[in-house]
Structure formats: structure tokens, C-alpha cells
N, C-alpha and C positions, 0 to 999 in steps of 0.2 A: 749438833756437834758429833753426830754419827761419823766414825771413821769408816763406815762405807759410804764415797761420796755420791752413789748413784740413790742413796737412799734419803739423801737430803733433801727438804722441801724446795722447790725454786719459789724464786723471788716472787712471782705472782701469786702461789698458794700463800706465802708467807703474809703477802700485803692482806689477802683476802683474811686470812684466820685473825690477824691484827685489829682488821675493820670490826668484824664482828666482835671480837672481846671489848674494842674500845665504844663501841655501840651499848654492849652489854652491861660495863661498868655504868656507865652515863642511860642507863635506864631508858635508852632507846629499843630496844629489840622485845617486843611484845610478845613473848613464845616462851614455853617451858624451858627449852634449851638456854635461853637468853637469861632467864632469873637465875637459873643455876649457876652460870659463869659469875655472873653479878655477886650471888652468893659467895661463891670461892674467893674472890678476889677481894670481898668485903672481910672474909674471916682471915684472909693473910695479910691484911693491912692492920690488924690486930697483934703482929709480930714484927710490925715495921718498927716501935719504940726501940724492942729489945735489943734489936741487932746494932752494933756499934760502927759510928763512922768513923772514927781513927784507925788508924793501922801504921805500921812500922813498914818501913820499903825496905829492900836489901838494895846497898848498892852497886851490887850487881846489876840490878835488873835495869834494862834498858826500852823506854816505851816510844822511840821514835823509830821512825823507816831506816831499816839499812840490810846489805846485802850478808846471807846465809850462804856456806855451804855445809852439808853434812855426808858420812858416808857411815854405810853399815850400820843402818838403824833397822828396827825390827819392822816386820810388816805391818800396818796399823789392826787396831781392833777395837772393840768396844769395852770398857772396865765393867764388875758385874751389876753395879748399879744404873749405868747408862742399860746395858741389857733387859733389867728389871723393868725400867719403862717401857722400853718397846713391848715385852710379853704383856704386861698388865694392862699394855692399851688406856693407860691414863686413868685407870681404874681408883688408884688412889687419891684422886681429883673428885670424885664423887659421879663420874659419869656412869654407869653400870653396864653389863653386857648385853642389856636389853636395849638399851638406845648405841650400841658401838655401833653400825653401819646403816650408811643412808638406806631406805628400802627403797631407793630407784637402781643405785649404782652399785652398791654395798661396799662401798669405800667408806673409810672411816669417817668421821664426823671430822675432825680436825684437816680431813682432805678436801670436802666438799661443805657447801655452809647450809646443806639439807639434812637434818635430822627425822626419826620419828613423829617427832611431836610439832615440827613444824612442816610437813611433806604432806602435800594434800593427797596422795595416796593412802598414806595413813588413816587421815583425818575422815575421807569418804571411801575408805577402803572395804574391803571385805568382799567385794564382788568380783564377778567375772564374766563376761561375754559369750564363755564357753568359747572363742576364738582366738587362740594367743596372738593375729595378728591386730583385730580387733583392739587387743587388751591392749599391745605395745602402741599400737597409734594412737588410743587416749591418753595413754600414761605419759608419751611423749609432748603432748600438748599440755599435759599439767605440769611435767618436770619443766618446760621451758616458759610456764606462768610465774615466773621469779618477781617479776619487776611489779610493782603496783598496779592492782586494776587492770592487768590482763588479762587476755581471754584464753578459755580452753575449752575442752569440751568434758562431757559426762556420759558415764554409762547408766543409763536408766533402763528400771524394769518396767515393763510395761503396763504393770498394773497400777501404774500411777498417771497412768492417762485415761480419761473418761468423755463420753460425748463424742465417741471416734465417728468419724462420718465422713463415705468415700464423696469426692466435690467431682473428681473427672479420672480418668483411666482412655489409656493408649496404647498402643504397641510395645510403648517403652518404659511406661510407668503406671504406677495406683498412687493419687493423691488424696490425703484426709484430711480433714480438720479436727483439733481433737483439745483436750482441758490438759496442759499438764500442772497435777495438784500441788505438787513441790514449788515449782518454778527453779529459776534459773539461781545455783550457786556462785558467791561471790569470795573473792579472795581479800582479805583487809588486814592491816596491823600485824602479818605475818603471820596469820592464823586463817583455816579454813573453817568456813559455817555456812552453814544457809541460815540469813538471817531475813527475817520476814515471813517466808513460808508463804508464799504471794503468790497464788496458783496463775496461771498465765492462757493465752489461748496462741496455739501453734500449729505447724503444717505437720504432717507426717509424710513423708515420700517413701514409697518402696523402692529397694535397688533390685534391680535385673539381674538373675544370676547369682543370687546373694545366699541361696540357701547352702552351696556348696564355698561362698564364700571364696568367687573367681578374680584374679589378676584385673579383671575388667572392674568389678565393683569395690574393691580396695582403691585402685586407680581413682573412680568415682568420688570414693569419700576425699581422697586429699585432695581432690580438684575443689572440691567445695569448699575445704580448709583453707587452702592456698589461697582461692578470693575474697574468701570472706576475711581474712586476717589480713594479706597482703595489701589489698587492694581497698579496703573497708567499704566494700561498696554497701552501706547502710541502709540505701535508698531501696533495694533490691530483697536483700533478706540478711539473718544473723544465723549462724549457724551451732544450734547447743550442745548437740549431743547425738547419740546413738541409741537407737534400743533393736528388741528385734522380737515380732511380734510370734508367739509361741506356738499358736495352731498351723500357722503356713510356713514357721522356720524361716521366714523373710527378714531382714536385717532391713532396717529407716532411720533416716537420716528426720531429725526433729531442728524445723526451721521456723524462724519469727518471720512470718511476713506481715509488712505495713500496707494498711491500707491496701490491701489486695483485692481489686475486684477484677472481674471478666472483662475486658475492654467493649468485647462485643455486646454483652449487655448496657454496660454504657451507652454507647451507641444507640442502640436501641430504645432506651428509655428516658434518655437525657441529651443526644443529638443538638437539638435547638439551644442548650443552656452551654453548651462547649464553642467558646469563643476559638477564633484564629492563635491567637496568644497560647491559650492553654492546649492545640493542638501541638504546636510547635516547642511547648515545653516538654510535652510528654514521648515526643519523637526524640528529643534532645538526650532527655534519660535513657530514652531505649536504645540511643547510640552509643553514648558511654557504657552502659552494661556490654553491648556485641563488642566494644573495642576491646575491653578489657577482656573478654572470652578469647576475641582472636590473638591478642597478643600473649594469652596461656597457649596457644596453639590448640584451640576448640573450635568446631563448629555449632551453631544451636540447631539446625537442622529442621527445626518443627518451628519456625516463629510465624505466627499469626495472632488475630485477634480474638479466638474463638471460647479460650478455657484457661485454666492457668497453669498448665504442664509445660507450655510452652520455655516457661521462663526455666524452668528446673530440669531439662534434658539438655544434652550438649553430647559432645562424640569429640575423641580425641584426634587429632591432625592426623598423627600417624596410625591411626587403627581405622579410621574412618570404613565402614562395608559398603558392599556393593549394592545391598538391600534398599529400593526406592520406599521410603515410607516419608507421612505427610501428608497433608492438605491439598488437595491436586491443583488448586488454584493458587497456592502458594508456591508451589515446586518449581524450578528456575527450570527453562525449556533443554536445558542441556542435559541437566539430569535425567530429565523423562527421557531424554538420547540415548540415556545408555551410560554417559561420561560420568566419572568421579566426582563427586560432591568436592566443591574448595570453598573459602570463605565468600568468594564472590556469588555463588547460589546463598549464601544469607543475605547477601546483599539484594540480588532478586525479591526476594520475602518481604524484606523491609519496604522495596518499593508498592508492593502490593496492599501491603499494610499503609503506605500512605494515601493510597486511590481509598481504601475503605475509609479512614479519617475523614474524606472528603466529602465522599457521597453519601456516607452513616449505613450503607447498607453492606454486606459481605459481597466477595466479589464473584459473580457467573453465580448469583442465585438462582436466577430463572433456567437454568439449564442444566441436563444431568451431568454428573461429573465422571465422562467415560474417556474411550479411546477416540472420542469424537471431538469435546472440550482439547481434548490432550492436542493433538492435531492442530486446530486452530491456535492455540498458543504459540507452538513452535513457527508456523507461518505470519506469528505476530500481532495475534489479537492480545488485546491487555484492557483490565476492567475500564469503566467510565470514569471522568471525573464532575463532579456535581457543578454547578452554573457557579458562576463566580469566583470561581480555584484562582488563584493569583496562578500568572504564568511562570515565574518562576520557582513556583511549588512546583507545576506540571515536569518544567524541565528538569528539574531536576528527579522526582519521581522517574520519569524516563529513562534518565540516565541510569538510575538503578536496574529498570528492567530493561536495558539495552539487551536485544539477543546474543552480543557478542560478550562476554562472559567478562574478557581482561581489559575492555574498555568502561566495565564501571566503576564507581568513585569506591575508595577502601573506606574502612569505615572510620580511620581517624580524619578521612577528609570530609566523611557526612559528618561527623561529630563537631568539628571545625564548622562544618556552615551553619549547622543547628544551633551550634551556640553563638555563632556570629548574629543569625537572625532573633534568637531567645534574648539575644542582649540587648537588640535593637526595640524589640517590643516591651521591653523592661525599660527602657529610655537609658540606658545606661552606654548607648552610642550616640554623637551628635554627628552635626554635618550633614551635607545635603545627601549623601547616598542612605545614611539610617532614615532622614525622612523620608526618603523615595520610599524604601521598603516599611516604614511604617504606614505611609499612608495604602500602600497596595492592600498590605493585609488587613486594615481597618475597612476599608469598600468592601472586603472579601465577608466582611462580617456581618455588612447589610443583609447578602443573600441570603445569611441562615434559616433565619424563619420561612424562608420562604421553600426551603428545600423538606420535603415529602421522605420520612424514612419508613412507611408503610411498603410492603413489597410481599408476594406472595411465592413461597418457595418451591422450587420443583422437587416433586419426591426424592429424584436423585440425586442432589445436590447435596452433599455428604460433609460435613464439618468438622470430625473426630479423623485424627492419624490414622492412615489404613497404608496396608502396602500393596504399589501398585507394580505391574507388569507389564508393559508396551511394548509393540513390535512394529519396526519399519515406520518409525515415525520420520516426518521432514527433517531436514537441517534446520537450525534456528536460523532465520531471516527476522527483521525488523519490519513492519509496517510502514506505510507513507507517513503517516502521523507521527511516527515515534521519528522516522529520520528528520523530519521537518524541524521537530523540538531538537534531536541531536545537532542539527548543522544551524540551529537559531532561527531557523529562515520563520517559522511560526510564532516567536515571541517578539510580538509587535510591541511588548510595552519594553523590551531590551533593546528594538532596534530603531526606535524614532530618532536615535541621534547617536553619532560615531561614540562619545563617551561613556557609552554604558560599556564598551569594550576594554579591558585591559590592555594598557602600554607597553607589558611587559609579555604575557603570554598570549596576548589576541585572541583571550577566551573570555565568555561571559562573566560579570563581575559575580554570581552566585558560585561561580565554582574557584574563583580566588577571591580574597578579602580583599584586594585593592582595583581599585578605578581609578581612570584621571583625576578625578576629585582627590583621592587621599594619596595619590602614588607620587614620592617624590622626584619620580623620573622624568612626569611630565614637565618639571620645573629645569632641566638642563637636557630638555632632549635638542634633536635636527642635529645631531654628530653621529659620525661612524667611523670606526678605527680603520676603517676596510678590511677590516678579518673579521667574520662572523664571529668564531670563536670566541678573539677578544671581545668584542660587544656583547656575545651573550654572557662572559666572565662578570664584565661589569654590569650587565643589567640584573644579573643576577645577583650582585653585593647591594645593590640598591632595592630589588623587590624586597630581599629580605630584611632590610632596615624596617620594617612593620612595625615594627615591635615599642619601637619608642622615639621620638624624637630627637634624641640624642646618638641614635644606631649608628654605626661605622657602616661608610661604603664607600666605594671606589668611583673616581671621576674618569671620562676621557679628557686629556688635557691636551689642546694644539700645541705644536712645539715652538710656535712663535710669541706662547705667552712666558718663555723662558730668555730670561737675557744673563751675562757674565758667565757663561757656561765655560768652565775649566776641567781637564783632566786631573785627578788627583790619585787615581787607582789604575791596576791593572791586575787581572788573575788569568786562570786558566781559560776560563766561562765567562767573564763580563770585564768590560771597563767601567769605572765609578766616576764624574762628573760631579763638580758643584756647581751649584746655578741659584737665581734667582727667580721663586714663579711670581711672577708679579699681580696674579689677582690671590693668590693662598689659597688655604683650604677651603671648599664652599661647607657652609654650616648652615642648617635649615632647623627650622622653629613651624611645631603643627599648630594649625588654627582653628578654633572651634568649628568653621566650615568646612575641616576636612583638606583645605588647600595648607600650601607648603610655603612657607616665604624665607628668600634666602636673605640669612641675615649680613651683617657687612664684615667685609674679610680684609686683609691688608697683606705685601709681599712680605711672602715668607722665604728664608732660605733653604734648598732643600738639596737631595744627592739624589743624581738621576744613573740608575745602573742599566747600562746597556746591555743586550745579552746579547753576546758573541753568536752570527748565524742566523739572529730571528727573523730576518725578512721573509721567509716562508715560516710563518711560529708554525713548531712541532709540538709533539705532545710532550715532548722534553720541557719546552719551554713554561708551555701550560702546565706543567707540574709543579716548576719552581712557582710559579704566582700561586696557584692553588693553597700549595702547601705554607708560604708565608702567610697568605690570608687567613687560612685556617689557623695556623699558630698566633697570628694578629688577633682573630676574635677569642681567643682561648685564654689567653695570657696576657696580662699588665706589664710583661718585661719583653716587651718586642719595640723596635724601633716603627714610629707610625708608617704603617703604608696607604701612600695619598692616593695611588692612580695609577694613570698607563699614560704613556705620550709616544711618538714615533718620530725619529730624526728623517724628514724628508730628504735630505742629502744620502744617506746609508740606507733608508728603509728600515731601520734594527729599531726594534720597539723597546723603550726603556722602562724601569719600574720608577715610579716617585715616592722617595724613602724621606724619612725625618735624617735632617742633617747631623751626624754624630760631630760635633766640634771640635774632638780631641782625637781622629782619626782614629788609625786601629791600634793595636794592643803593639804587633812589630815596634812600629815607629814611636810610639811613646816608651819603649824599653829602650830602644838605641838614642834617644836623646832628652829622655827624664828618669832613667833608671835609679839615679844616686839620691833623686826625690821621695822615690815611689818606697813608702815606709810597709812592713810588713801588717799592720792593719789595712792598710789599702789593697794590699795584696791579696789579703783574705776576704775582703768584701770585695773586689773582684771576681775571684773564683767563688764565693756564695751568690752572686749574680749570675754568672755561668750556672753552674750547678742548678738553679732554679729553673734557667730555658730548658738546660739539658733532660731534667726530669719532666716536666711537662711534656717536652718531645717524645721522649718514651712513653709518657703514659696514653699520651694519643697514637701511641702504635708505629711510631717513627724512627730510623735511624737518621742521623747527620752527615755522615760517610767521609766528610771534609772539613774535620775540626781542627783547626791550627788558628797559631797569632794573627797570623793577615786575616783571618774570617772573624776576629773579636772588636768590636767596633765600641768604641768610648766616648760617652756623652758626659759633662761634668762629672761628677765620681760614680758613674753607673758604666755596666758595662753589658755588652747585647751581643749575642750571637747572629751572625749574618750568613751569605751564599748557603742555599738551599738547594742549587741545582743538583747536587746530587743524593738529595734525599729522597727516600722511599718507604712506602708503606712497609712494614715487617713481615707482610705475608706476599710480596712483591717483590721478593727477591730474584736477581739476573743470574743467568747461567752459564754467561757468555766468556765465565773464567779472566775477563778483564778487571784490573785494578786501578782505580784512579785515585789522585788524592797527591797530599806531599809527603815523600820516602818516609820522613825522620819521625812522622807522628802518625804512620798505618801500624795496624798492630800487626805481629808477626805471623798469625792465623791468618790472614786478610794475605798478606804478602804470601803464603802458603796455599793461595786459593778456597781456603775454606769460608763459608758464605762469613757475609757481615752481622755481627748480631749488636745489641744493645752493649755490649761489654767491648766493643771493638771503640765506640766513641769512647768509653772511660779510659781506654788506652790512649789516647787522643788527650785528654783530658790529664792525664799522670805526666805527660810530654808537655803542656802547657804549664802543670806546675814545676816540672824541674825548670823551665827556661826564665819563668817569672824570678825564680830563684838564683839565677844566674844572670842574666841580662841578656846573652847571648842567642844566635837560634841555634836548634840543636844540630849536632853535626857541623857545623859551617866549615870545618876546616877538613873537610874529606868531600870527596866524590861522592854525590847522590848515585849508586850505582848496584850492581849484582852484589859486590864486596859487601858494601854496607850492610844491603838485604839480610845476606848471609851472615853479618856481623850479628844485626838484629836478632836474627834467628836465635842465634848462640847465647842471647844474654847481654848484649853492649845496649848500655841506657846512657843517657847525656851524663854531664857532671853538675852537681849541684854546687851554688855558690859559697863562698867562705860562710860560717855564722849560722847555713840553714838549721834551725834547729832540727835533732834527730826526730821526734816526732812528724815532723813535715815531710822528713824522707821517708820515712816510714810509710803512712798514706800513700806517696807518690811513686812508691816501690810495689804497694799492693797494687796499683792503680794499674802498674805497667806491668804485671804478673806476666810470665807467661803464658800461662795456666788460665784460659779466660775465663772457665768458670767460678774460678777463686776470686776473681778482681770484685771489687764493691758494687753494687746498683748504684744509681744516680740517688733514689732517695736514703739509702746509706749514707752517700758522700753528703746529701744534703744536711742530716744531721749532725753529722760532723763539723761541718763549716758554718754551721746557725751556731753550735757551743761555743767553735772559737770566735766569730765573730760579735755574740752576746757578750763571751766573757772578757772580750777586748773593751767593750763598750761600759758595762757593768762588774767587773771582774768577779772578787767573791759573794758577790752579793747576786749573781746571777747562777752559780751553782758549789756547789764544795771545791771543786776543782780551778774552778773563773780566775782566781788569783793568780795560782801555778801557771794555767796558761798564759796570762795577759806578761807575767814577769818573763816566759820566756821567748815570748813575738818581739818584747822591747830590748830584751838584752840582746838577741839575734842585729835588731837594727844599729846598735855599736859596728858592726862591719859594713853595713852598706854605701857609707862615704870610700871604702878601701877596694871596693869592689872594679875593678875596669871592665869598662863595657865596648872599649875601641880592640878590633877584631878585625884579620884580612882574611874575606871570604876565601873559599876554594872559588876557580871560576865554574865548576862543574856542581858545586852544592844548587839546585834548582830549587826556589821555594815557590812557584805558582803550580796549581796544580793541574796535572798531566797524566796519559795515559800509561800503564808501569805495567812490563810483563818479564816476569822471573821466572824461571823453571828450575827444578832440581834442587830446591832450599831444602835445607835440614830441618827438623821438627824444633821447632820452638822449644828453647828450656833457659833457664833461670841463673842468672850467674851466681858465683859463689858469694858476692856480696850481696846480691839481692837476696840469696836463700838466708844470708845472715839475720837480713832485716825482718825477713817475713817468718823466721824462728820456727823454718822447716827442720830444724835439726832436734824440736824440742820432742820430746816423746809424751811429756804429759801436757799437753797443750791449756787443760783447765786450769793450768798454775797459772797461765801468760797472762798477765792485765796491762791494760793501757787505758789508764785513768782520763788522758788527754785525749785520745778517740772515742770517747763518750761514753767507753764500757760496751762499746758495739762488738761483737761475735763475729766476727769477719769471717767470709769462708777461706780457708787457707790450702 
């Protein structure tokens, strides 16, 4: 009740406080503060019986809503009682000054739900790293640990570690094992404590340049935290906290590594017990780690099998330096040659690890690691594979070690392949291809006992990270062996039959997880549209249907499979026909052997949308196909897109779409307006705004939204015609305007860039048309004069009886100031409120009954509204190109301004209960 409105709490702040009080009173907050709050209210409960519940009402007091108008009132101020509460900060309620503010944010505990009693900084406080950046970083992780059992970091005094032993060192880091005496703190039951005090084995890693806490060091800390928290890569490490070596002054991170062993030692000591199933599992885990590392824009740069340190080292993509550091056999040839390190350089190292897993020996163990080896690597030398290594494994490794770095697979592709193989070897993939790959690796297991891991290492073969400097190395090339594997000519296992080649990409099935046995395309192949772009588009949709037997995909359908073709519509960019598709939509079931069986289908009525001028398919027409397909995949609220055909007479391509049995909105308003109640209109708008919201979230604008492009099927509505749709970041700068003039936003007529708000303007015009029943500006020429009038604030008229709240929303959508129009998401919230209020009334919301009554009252006027009109011959409703010059700057008319409440000084007092209490931009 503060007289200063800016000092009143927000609704979300009130909600937090009341929820906290509620749980405290019910004994659900196990903290000192919670107990205090509970005691306060229990004490006040004793006074309740003394408070009388009867009162004498003054008959001039009115407790129903009414309009007030006062003048010459004094400026608001607080009473002395009110001020005393603000000044004392609730001290009278038993909350002392000591616990007045949160120790993290210094705000009153009534504003934040942390206080010293339940704040982790207080419970494990009294510490400092001596470095403000470190302190803030750790405290931020604690403060964000509000949720039960959430992760956070700790500052740990160095003397809490014992048995510290260095296990590896290179140019980037020193790594130690140690015992943490106290173990990890945990947050439980709204309090912080060390419970169990169980010691644990951990890893300590020193940070480079950490004595003076460089930005690089802080960045490294944040990387580990983001990796462990966001992706929860618990198979690799858990990041527990930070410490500082008092002797070296180095900052060190505290990490738990699960089952950490040097892969080099494992291969030396236990190679013959490691089956190919285990090797693939190991590589899958490694690819998983590398994949997330790259997604966070980091390189590994020291990926090898030799020690622990590689998994703890990385370098930020934007900060990669020119230093050539690492183990020579694992360094990519382009890096040796002086080129910058890239993600593909990590992939090369991954390929070398693959060869080492095959042979059991370190790469180039019998050679000096010098400039001669670097030269040989650049001219195509690669480590040897051991006898029995599966050919598909060799091929993948050689692809990783390709001398052309940009042709190496990406980490997500690597992970996909290895995950697929891992599933096969664990019995999760059935069918012909799964069995064939399983047999390959089982046969390879038989050779493992015959492989010797004994070797004599050259004294100059170095397997610790070093800095290298080479000059005048040859340009990297592939050897003839590598080339043969890259072309597939050396892979006898995969070339015994054509059916080992994917019918979509014509690559070996180790690269793509489709082969003809499991590719639905093989069931409907033998066709061509005659256009390579169309063929690729259709095949792409089929190829990507691999995730599920019920996935959506497109078909190419011969035109002679359609009968009863009748034209039912014509627009600026297409003609629409109804037709009977004799065969109907193909449906397939994936069988256990990996093959696809076509299920029985039946004739289906469809719409054929012929794209004008599509004989020579251009990027413009492909754009509409791709946009509609993307929307269809992403949303449930688009008419089915079945496939593509071509009229042999005109050579025009046509989209095969689900037939909308109720035509378009324009026709429905012309012939059925008097039977369309307001509940039907709201449902229609609700469907439209769902489509529009999805479109905008995908980063697209429609650019041609009007009643002729709204299709109706049963009681649902759908947006169609995406010929002008474009991604938000691909705006054209040719100053051309396309569309239907009455629906085009005034800023677009003024040659400003199209935005999502421009679609909202068109939506507002459709709202008006739904109320009036007639096309907007049907009685005027659609010319320069109308464009000028629109810019000056002219809008179509509403039908008689249109609810005021509906007008208000439509005018907000057609606001001349585009940035003050509601967004599609805000419109969705309102339309959902109205739609559910119609269905559930007062059971849905506090004003649901009111909204329902307003709309039902408006239904009374519908029979009295005439939809007869005489159209001006120059009122043109198909989309077309428009060019206007020297238009006036868009403004609102006085009528619109009155609805937008622009003359209100104190907009905070303005309240629209039927508009879902949303505070729109005005």
C-alpha cells in the first residue's frame, strides 16, 4: 500500500514471499528463518479469537466496480505508521538487523528468499581465495544452487589435501592425485552442511598463468564449470571446487575422475583382453566428449593415449594460438605445416588413436620423432593397422586422417557412427545390416590373441607434449593406400555387392546409417521428376525419415495417378485444383529384417497447388516447398504435405496437399457469415496465431497473410501460401512490395524492412474482416490514394455489435507504430484465454464468465449484419507487386489513438481484464 508505486513489490516478488510464508507455516521450510516465520504467525493466531467478525456497514460505501472522477487531490504520501514499517524493516516482526539483508545480494530478505540462515555463503563462509574474481565465481555457483541437490563449487584450503602425487606434466599443465580429507559439501533440506565428512580421491590440475589470475585462467575455470554443469559429462569428470598451492601460488581445480587409467598402459598390459566391442565403446565415449568440447567452441589439441593430461586440456576456438604443441605422431599434417589449428585437427588425432587401438602399440614407436617423421606424415605416412582389423573401421580411421582437413568427418558424425556400431555390438540394432557389422567385429576378435604388443621403442620417440618448430615441410597429401580407402576401392567387404551403397548419398553405409536394406527410398525408387533439385529435395525428406517408421516424408507422384481434376482457386503466384489421388498416401512399416513394407492405401481427395512459372524450377519455388515442409515437420497445425507432381501439358510443378473441405476464409465469410458465431471466430483466430507463432519462432515471416490464404478444414483453420515467406535474416533490399494492399502494413508500404510485426498487422486486418464479413476496403480502388490513407491511419470498419475488447486488440495489432504491436506469443496468450473462457467460463479464470458473456451478447447482432457488397472494379485481392513513392509517415487516427489509450498520462492505471492483464507495449 506504499503511496510510491515504484516501491511496491511486483507480482512475482509477492508470489515468492507468500509461497515461502505458506511453506513455513506448514512446517515445510527446514531453516532458522522458516521457523521464525512459523512462530510469528502462530503467535498472531492467538489474537484471532479476539477480533470481532461483525461490523456495521456505512450505506454510502459501495463495493461494486464503478467509474470515478476526482480533481484537486493532494499528492500521495505515506502515513507515519506506514513509514515506521519501512524504516524498521519489519524489526517488530522478530527479524533482527543481523539478518536484515541477504549476504549475496544485500537485498532485504523479503525481496529474496535467501538470508544468512539459509545462505550457503554464510554456512561455509569465512573464506576468501584472495582473488575477487575467484570469490565471485564460486559464490555465483553457490547462489544458483537454490534447487534441491544442485551442483556448486567450493573454495578448499590447500592443507585439506593429503597424499599429493604428480602423475603427469606437459607444457600445458601439471596433474596430481590427492586425498580430499573433508569431501564434497551438500545442500539438503534448505540448509548447508558437511555431512558424513567422507574423504575422497580427487585430481588436482594446475592452471597455466594462474599466479596473476589471467583472463585465460578464469576462462578455463568457467569452461570446466559449464561442461560439468550444462552437459553433465559425468563419465569424464565432476568439478568440485578450486584451491591454491601456497608455495607456487598456482590456482588448481579439484576434479573427481572416475576409473581414470592411462589408455597407453591399458593397451600395453591388457590388450588381449580388450574385445572390439570394448574398443568401440571407448571410442564412442571419446567422441561424445570431443563432440561437446567442439560445441562449446574448444579444441582439445593434445588428444593421445599416453597419459591423463589430454582430457584436461583444451583451448578456446577464438583464442587458439600459433604454438605447435603436442605429441608429434598425433599432430595433424596441416598444423605441422604452419596452418592454424581447427576442429578437424582434433579429428586427425582421433584417427591416430583408432590405429593405436587396433595395433596395441604407440604410433611410430620405432622412429625418431623429428623433422624426417614430420615430412613423412605430410606426404601421407600413417600408422599401421593390425591384422584382422575390420575394413569399415580402417575406412573410418583413414577418413579421420585425411590429408585434406575439411574432408574429415565432424565430431557429431563420428559420434553417430560409433554410437550406431556400439548399439549393434550390444544387440540393440536388428536386421541385415546390424548382423553383418556384428559378424565383422566378431571375426576381428578372433585375431586378437595372435597380436603381439611387444615393441622396442626408439630412444628418440617422445610421447610427452612438446613444442615443435618445423619449416619447409611439403604440402600434405594422401598416400595411395589412404586414397583407395577414401574412394572405397580397397574395401572388399563393402564392395561385394551394390547393396552396400546408400541409395540416397551413394556413400558407404559406415558414413550414413542407411543402406538399401533399411532405406525406405528403395521401396519407391525408379522415378525421377526430371529436375535434380526436386529429386534431391524429395529424397532428402525420405532419407531423413530414418528415425521412425511413422516419420513424414514426401513422394514423387506421376500426374496420371490423379483424376477428377478441377480448378478451385487462383492467386498471384499459384493456381489450386482439387483432385482424386488414386493410390493415396504411401505408408510404410519397418520390419525386423530392416526392410520397409508398403501398407495398403486408398484413394484420397487432395489439393494440387500449381506454382506459376515453375517449368524451370528456381530457388524461389524451392523456397516455398522447403518452407512449407519445414513448418509441416515442426508443427501439428499445418495441412499435410504429401508430395510433388508435374503436369505434363504445362510442365508446371504442383504441391500435393491435404484437401481443405471448407475452402478459404474469404469464401466462408461471403457465404456462411451469418452462421459463424463469435466462438467460431475466436477458435479460428486461435488456430491462426498458433501457426503464426510457430512460424516466427522458426525465424520466418509470412509476408502475404490475408483471408484468401486462410484455409478451413472441418472446424480448424490453417495458414497457406508461403511463396513470399523468407527467413528473418534474408531480407531483400530491392524495395519491391508484394501482397494484397489492404493487408500490407503501412511501414512496409513505406519501403521499410518487413518484420514479424508486419505479419501482426495483417492478422489485425483479418480480425476486422471476421467482424464485418466483407473484404477490407472493398468499395475503394486499391491504388496510391488508399496507400496514403492507410499511412494516415485509415483502417477497415468493424461489424455492428463487435465487442469493444475485440476492437481494442485489433487496433493494437494495426497500430501505426510497429514496435508497439503485440507479438504472436502475446496474441496466443490472449486468444487462448478467450477460447478457454468460451468453453469453461468462470471455471477457467476469474474473468472467464465475463469474457464468455461479452462474446455471446455479440452473437445477437450477427443475423442483422449484411454481407452483400458491391466491389469496386479496381479493388484487387490476388497478391501482386506494388510500387509507391513519397508516402507519408505512418500515424494513428484519432479513433485508434482513443482505443490505444495514448492520451492516458498514467498508463499504470489502465487495466484490461479481458486482455489477460497483459501489459502490451503502447
